[in-house]
C-alpha positions as CSV (number, residue, x, y, z in Angstrom):
1,X,-14.3,-18.5,5.2
2,X,-15.7,-17.0,2.0
3,X,-16.7,-13.9,4.0
4,X,-13.1,-13.5,5.3
5,X,-11.7,-13.8,1.8
6,X,-14.1,-11.2,0.5
7,X,-13.2,-8.9,3.4
8,X,-9.5,-9.4,2.7
9,X,-10.0,-8.6,-1.0
10,X,-12.0,-5.5,-0.2
11,X,-9.3,-4.2,2.2
12,X,-6.6,-5.1,-0.3
13,X,-8.3,-3.1,-3.1
14,X,-8.9,-0.2,-0.7
15,X,-5.2,0.0,0.1
16,X,-4.3,-0.2,-3.6
17,X,-6.7,2.7,-4.3
18,X,-5.2,4.8,-1.5
19,X,-1.6,4.2,-2.7
20,X,-2.7,5.0,-6.3
21,X,-4.2,8.3,-5.2
22,X,-0.9,9.2,-3.4
23,X,1.1,8.3,-6.4
24,X,-1.1,10.4,-8.7
25,X,-1.0,13.4,-6.4
26,X,1.2,16.1,-8.1
27,X,2.6,17.2,-4.7
28,X,4.1,13.8,-4.0
29,X,7.9,13.8,-4.6
30,X,9.0,11.9,-7.7
31,X,11.1,9.4,-5.9
32,X,8.2,8.5,-3.7
33,X,5.9,8.2,-6.7
34,X,8.4,5.8,-8.3
35,X,8.5,3.6,-5.1
36,X,4.7,3.6,-4.9
37,X,4.3,2.8,-8.5
38,X,6.6,-0.2,-8.1
39,X,4.8,-1.2,-4.9
40,X,1.4,-1.1,-6.6
41,X,2.7,-3.3,-9.4
42,X,3.9,-5.8,-6.9
43,X,0.6,-5.8,-5.1
44,X,-1.3,-6.4,-8.3
45,X,0.9,-9.3,-9.4
46,X,-0.7,-12.6,-8.5
47,X,2.5,-14.7,-7.8
48,X,1.9,-14.8,-4.0
49,X,-1.2,-14.9,-1.8
50,X,-2.9,-11.7,-0.8
51,X,-1.6,-11.9,2.7
52,X,2.0,-12.4,1.5
53,X,1.7,-9.4,-0.9
54,X,0.2,-7.3,1.9
55,X,3.1,-8.2,4.3
56,X,5.7,-7.3,1.7
57,X,3.9,-4.0,1.0
58,X,3.8,-3.2,4.7
59,X,7.6,-3.7,4.9
60,X,8.2,-1.6,1.8
61,X,5.8,1.2,3.0
62,X,7.7,1.4,6.3
63,X,10.9,2.1,4.4
64,X,9.2,4.6,2.0
65,X,7.6,6.5,4.9
66,X,11.0,7.1,6.5
67,X,12.0,9.5,3.6
68,X,12.7,12.9,5.1
69,X,11.5,14.7,1.9
70,X,8.0,13.2,2.3
71,X,5.3,15.7,3.2
72,X,3.5,14.9,6.5
73,X,0.1,14.5,4.9
74,X,1.5,11.9,2.4
75,X,3.1,10.0,5.4
76,X,-0.3,9.9,7.2
77,X,-2.0,8.6,4.1
78,X,0.6,5.9,3.7
79,X,0.1,4.9,7.4
80,X,-3.6,4.5,6.6
81,X,-2.8,2.2,3.8
82,X,-0.5,0.2,6.1
83,X,-3.3,0.0,8.7
84,X,-5.6,-1.4,6.0
85,X,-3.0,-3.9,4.8
86,X,-2.4,-5.1,8.4
87,X,-6.0,-6.2,8.7
88,X,-5.5,-8.8,6.0
89,X,-5.0,-12.3,7.3
90,X,-5.3,-15.8,5.7
């Protein structure tokens, strides 16, 4: 049980780090940076459990990744973050 929580936390932090790197990238469009900054703030809030925050982030990232102005390499990186967040379970 403790090992699973530690693994979830590690995956969660990895996803946040990936999203932070995309948001800090100067080639990422401003509207996507804004969405990612808001998303990262929601992930870091502790109102809900890690799995609930991960599920909410997956939904938001799905919407963000549909932006036609998004460069393909940013989209791929966001999908990697989604994959990491999908591994989080209670």
